[in-house]
Structure formats: structure tokens, C-alpha cells
matplotlib code that plots the C-alpha trace (Angstrom):
import matplotlib.pyplot as plt

x = [10.3, 8.0, 7.7, 5.9, 3.5, 2.8, 3.6, 2.4, 3.0, 0.0, 0.8, 2.2, 0.9, 2.7, 2.6, 2.5, -0.2, -2.3, -2.2, -2.0, -5.9, -6.4, -5.7, -7.9, -10.8, -10.7, -10.2, -13.8, -15.5, -15.1, -16.1, -19.4, -18.9, -18.4, -21.4, -23.9, -23.6, -23.4, -26.5, -24.6, -25.2, -23.9, -24.8, -22.6, -19.5, -18.9, -19.1, -17.0, -14.7, -13.5, -12.6, -9.7, -9.1, -8.5, -7.5, -4.4, -3.6, -1.9, -1.1, 1.3, 2.6, 2.4, 5.4, 7.2, 7.7, 8.5, 11.0, 12.9, 12.1, 16.3, 15.9, 12.7, 13.3, 16.4, 13.8, 10.3, 8.8, 9.4, 6.8, 4.6, 6.2, 5.6, 7.7, 5.6, 1.7, 3.4, 4.6, 2.3, 4.3, 4.7, 2.1, 2.4, 0.8, -1.5, -2.9, -2.2, -4.5, -6.9, -7.7, -7.7, -10.7, -12.1, -12.3, -13.6, -16.4, -17.6, -18.1, -20.5, -22.0, -23.6, -25.1, -22.5, -21.4, -17.7, -15.6, -18.1, -17.8, -13.6, -13.9, -14.9, -12.1, -9.5, -9.3, -10.5, -7.2, -5.2, -6.9, -5.3, -1.6, -1.7, -2.3, 0.1, 3.3, 2.8, 2.6, 6.0, 8.3, 7.2, 8.3, 11.5, 10.0, 10.9, 13.3, 14.9, 18.4, 21.4, 21.0, 22.2, 18.9, 17.6, 15.0, 16.8, 15.1, 17.5, 16.3, 18.1, 15.3, 16.4, 13.0, 13.4, 16.4, 14.7, 11.8, 11.6, 15.2, 15.9, 20.1, 20.5, 22.5, 22.6, 19.9, 17.8, 15.7, 12.0, 11.0, 7.9, 6.7, 7.2, 4.8, 2.3, 2.3, 2.5, -1.0, -3.0, -2.0, -3.3, -6.7, -7.7, -6.7, -8.8, -12.0, -12.7, -12.3, -14.4, -17.2, -16.9, -15.9, -16.4, -16.5, -16.8, -12.9, -11.6, -10.4, -9.0, -7.7, -6.0, -4.4, -3.1, -1.1, -0.8, 0.4, 3.4, 4.5, 4.3, 6.1, 8.7, 10.3, 9.9, 11.7, 14.7, 14.8, 14.2, 17.1, 16.1, 17.9, 15.1, 12.8, 13.3, 15.9, 15.2, 17.4, 21.0, 19.3, 18.8, 15.1, 13.5, 10.9, 8.4, 10.0, 9.2, 5.8, 5.0, 6.4, 3.8, 0.7, 1.3, 0.5, -1.1, -3.0, -2.8, -3.6, -6.8, -7.6, -7.4, -9.8, -12.0, -12.0, -12.6, -15.5, -17.4, -20.5, -20.4, -21.9]
y = [79.5, 78.1, 79.3, 76.8, 75.6, 72.1, 71.5, 68.6, 67.7, 70.4, 73.1, 75.1, 76.4, 79.8, 80.3, 84.1, 83.8, 82.7, 84.1, 87.6, 86.3, 85.6, 88.9, 91.0, 88.3, 88.9, 92.4, 92.8, 90.1, 92.6, 95.9, 93.8, 92.6, 96.5, 97.6, 95.7, 96.2, 100.6, 100.0, 101.6, 100.2, 96.9, 97.0, 99.6, 99.2, 96.1, 97.7, 100.4, 97.4, 95.6, 99.5, 99.7, 96.1, 96.6, 100.0, 98.7, 96.2, 98.6, 101.0, 98.5, 98.0, 101.3, 102.2, 99.6, 100.6, 104.0, 103.1, 100.4, 103.3, 103.0, 99.4, 98.6, 101.6, 99.9, 96.6, 98.2, 95.0, 94.0, 96.1, 93.5, 90.5, 87.6, 88.2, 91.7, 90.3, 87.7, 90.1, 92.1, 95.7, 98.2, 98.9, 103.1, 102.2, 99.8, 102.5, 105.3, 103.5, 103.0, 105.8, 106.8, 104.2, 105.1, 108.7, 107.7, 105.3, 107.8, 110.9, 108.6, 106.2, 109.6, 106.4, 106.3, 109.0, 109.5, 109.9, 107.4, 104.6, 105.3, 104.6, 101.2, 100.8, 101.3, 98.4, 96.7, 97.3, 96.9, 93.5, 92.9, 93.8, 91.6, 89.0, 89.3, 90.3, 87.0, 86.2, 88.2, 86.4, 83.0, 84.0, 85.6, 88.7, 92.0, 91.0, 92.8, 93.7, 91.3, 90.2, 88.3, 88.6, 85.8, 86.1, 86.3, 83.7, 82.1, 81.4, 78.4, 77.3, 78.2, 78.9, 82.0, 84.0, 83.2, 84.9, 87.0, 87.3, 86.7, 85.9, 82.1, 81.4, 84.5, 85.3, 88.2, 90.7, 89.2, 92.7, 90.8, 89.9, 92.9, 94.6, 91.8, 92.3, 95.9, 96.3, 94.0, 96.0, 98.3, 96.9, 95.8, 100.1, 101.0, 98.5, 99.9, 103.4, 102.9, 102.0, 105.0, 107.6, 111.5, 112.8, 110.9, 110.4, 110.3, 106.0, 106.4, 109.5, 107.8, 104.0, 107.0, 108.3, 105.8, 103.3, 105.9, 106.3, 102.5, 102.2, 104.5, 102.8, 99.9, 100.5, 100.7, 97.0, 96.2, 95.2, 95.0, 97.2, 97.2, 98.4, 102.1, 105.3, 109.2, 111.7, 109.2, 106.7, 108.8, 107.4, 104.6, 105.6, 104.2, 106.9, 109.5, 108.2, 108.4, 112.0, 113.4, 111.3, 111.4, 115.2, 115.6, 112.6, 114.3, 117.9, 116.8, 115.4, 118.5, 120.0, 116.8, 117.7, 121.1, 121.0, 117.8, 117.5, 114.7, 112.2]
z = [7.4, 4.0, 1.2, -1.1, 0.9, -1.1, -4.2, -6.6, -10.3, -12.0, -9.7, -6.2, -3.8, -1.9, 1.6, 0.5, -1.9, 0.0, 3.8, 0.9, -0.6, 3.2, 4.1, 1.8, 2.3, 5.9, 6.2, 3.2, 5.6, 8.5, 6.4, 5.7, 8.8, 10.5, 7.6, 9.1, 12.2, 11.4, 9.5, 6.4, 2.8, 2.7, -1.1, -1.6, 1.1, -1.1, -3.7, -2.6, -0.8, -4.5, -5.9, -3.1, -3.6, -6.7, -6.4, -4.1, -6.3, -8.9, -6.8, -4.9, -9.0, -9.4, -6.1, -7.3, -10.6, -9.9, -6.9, -8.8, -11.8, -14.1, -14.1, -14.9, -18.2, -19.0, -19.6, -20.1, -21.0, -16.9, -15.8, -17.5, -16.6, -14.4, -11.4, -11.4, -11.9, -8.1, -6.5, -3.8, -4.3, -2.4, 0.8, 0.6, -3.2, -2.9, 0.3, -1.8, -4.6, -2.5, -1.6, -4.8, -6.6, -3.2, -3.9, -7.4, -6.1, -3.9, -6.6, -8.4, -6.1, -3.5, -1.1, 1.6, 3.5, 3.1, 6.7, 8.1, 6.0, 5.8, 9.4, 9.3, 6.7, 9.6, 11.2, 8.1, 6.5, 9.9, 10.6, 6.2, 7.6, 10.6, 7.7, 4.8, 6.4, 7.8, 4.3, 4.2, 7.1, 5.3, 2.4, 3.3, 1.8, 2.9, 5.7, 8.1, 9.6, 11.0, 14.0, 17.5, 19.2, 20.9, 18.7, 15.1, 13.0, 10.0, 6.6, 5.1, 2.7, -1.4, -2.4, 1.0, -1.7, -5.1, -3.5, -0.7, -1.3, 2.6, 3.1, 3.9, 6.8, 9.0, 11.9, 10.9, 13.3, 12.4, 10.9, 9.6, 12.5, 13.9, 12.1, 12.1, 15.7, 15.8, 12.8, 15.6, 18.4, 15.9, 14.5, 18.9, 19.4, 16.5, 17.3, 20.7, 18.9, 16.1, 19.4, 20.4, 18.3, 18.8, 14.9, 11.9, 10.5, 13.8, 13.0, 9.2, 10.4, 13.7, 11.7, 9.1, 11.7, 14.2, 11.1, 9.7, 13.0, 14.0, 10.2, 10.5, 13.1, 12.0, 8.5, 10.9, 11.2, 7.8, 5.9, 2.6, -0.1, -3.0, -1.0, -2.3, -0.4, -1.0, -0.1, -1.2, 1.4, 4.4, 4.4, 2.8, 0.2, 3.6, 6.4, 3.5, 1.9, 6.1, 6.7, 4.5, 5.6, 9.3, 9.5, 7.5, 9.2, 11.9, 11.2, 9.5, 12.8, 15.1, 11.8, 12.0, 15.7, 15.8, 13.1, 12.4, 13.6, 17.0, 16.6]

ax = plt.figure().add_subplot(projection="3d")
ax.plot(x, y, z, "-o")
ax.set_aspect("equal")
plt.show()
């Protein structure tokens, strides 16, 4: 694909970095738009957005390090290497990190209703993911398994192998685009749901459950071994986390439906 968007004698613009930044901007922009639409305190919402982005940045890299802990334990200096700082890390690590940072924010600032605000975040996260996965595709990161399907993609740029690790000259599932399309569809579903929610928390819990199910299936099309595995390779790290978050979100969805006052 096109790992480098622009190369000059002074600097290089990496396509992945640009699209990842665009993903954060789009998600933040949607969050502000919905905050104004629903009458939420936009200043507080903006602060929450920065806390969540910071938590996502730290959490994504933390899970990546935990996932490959033996390698980093053998070379601790790599934790602070340029490759770690430049890496997007693990999405679920970012998601959990954002949740933790948001929880701290809500304890410090009482201006925002927790569940109603969380509902605003669901579509924003899905939109950001849809854009971010396009960046993964351009960089050859999080690549798919070999396939002979007509829509298979073949990476030929050496930077795709160096930066993202994709094997060159091998037809692969464009799993990054699969996830981008899934997240874009999820964004549309959540936007529609947010216009007629029955209780606070319905949207964010629907996002968590639906994405967990989609990610569990998409992992079977992935070919990058460095994403981590558990139970002797039976499940990938993301599948394992999804098996926890998905059922938990569904259970909490039913609890909220029964106990939360209707909107």
C-alpha cells in the first residue's frame, strides 16, 4: 500500500500516523457535536475527551508491553524506544485505559452525567476505529491471513514489511478494511440508536457488546502473530478480552434496562 504519504529531505509523513491523528480528531469532533446537540456541558465534555485520549494512549501501549512481556523484560530499555512510542499499541488496551481515565475524571468532575455521557462516546469510538484501521491497512499493520479470494491484497512496499510486518508478495485478507467497514456500520447503527434510546447507557453497552462479537470473528482472519495469544494459542488476546467485555456488557445492558429510569 502506501506507508509513506510524503517524504522530504527534512521529514517524512507516515500515512498511518496521519490517519490515526485524523481518527482522534474525527472522534473528538463527533463527541463535541453530539454534546452540543444534547445540551451537555461542552467544556466538561472536552476535558473528558482529552482525559480519555490520554488514557487510551497509555493503555494501548501498556497492553502491548504486557502482551509481549518476555521480550521487554529481556530488554527493558525497549519500553521507552522510538518504536514503542510510535506504535498505536493494542486497541483493547486503549479502550480499557480510556475507561480508567474517564472514571478518574468523573470522580473529580461532577458536571457530566456518567451514563448519558458514555452514550455520546460510543459512536465517536466506532468512527475513530473506522478511520484508524484504514491507517493500519496503508502501513501493512495488523495484516490478514493468506487467501486466494478475488479481493485479496498483496503488499509490495518494503516499508509495509518493515513498519507493519506484512509479508510481501503474498495475497492476504484485507482484514483491516473488514474491520473498518464493520466499525463504520457500527457507527451508523449507534447513531440511529442514540436518537431513540430507552435508557442511559444503552448506546455504550451496545457498542461494547457488538464490537466484542465482531472483533472475535475478525480475529480469525488476522495473520499477525505478534497480536498475542492465550491458552496455548487457542484465543488471541483481543478474543480473550472480548469474551469478558462482551458478556459483561450484555448483562449490564439488561440490568440497566430494568433499573434505569427511561428517557
